[in-house]
C-alpha positions, 0 to 999 in steps of 0.5 A: 496779582499772580497765584503765589500772591493770592495764596499768600493773601488767602493764608492770612485771611483765616484769622480775619474770618474767624474774628468776623464770625466771633464778632457776629456771634458775640453781637447775637449773645449781646442781643440775646442777653438784652432779652433776659431782663437782668437787673441793671448792674448785672446787665451793664456788667455782662454787656461790658465783659462782651464788649471787652472780649469784642475789643480784645479780638479786634485789637489783637487781630486787626491791630496785629497786637497778637504778634507784638512785643511784651512792651506793647502788652504792658502799655495795654494793661496799664491803659486798661487799669487806668481806664478801670480806675477812671470808671471806679472813681465816681463810685468811690466819691458817691459813697462819701456824700451819703450820710445817715441823717437827713439835713446833715 
């Protein structure tokens, strides 16, 4: 590979290094949060938020979504909303099964 090709590749490596460092830091934050002994719903919420940020970084940089057209973002948002609906669905049905009196 010639010098111009090497410089071109080196120029594009910056975002990859930045995401790598961000993923390392967010992994350390995840481990640190686990030592806080939060109650379960809050711990799950914090873990999912951190995981979503990490997934967003990977999708944006490694999958090159950051430079895609708006249609890709629309599909991505629709997928995220559908996923959130699927996560909420068991909670919505659980509340219907609780009654005030035992045996009813």
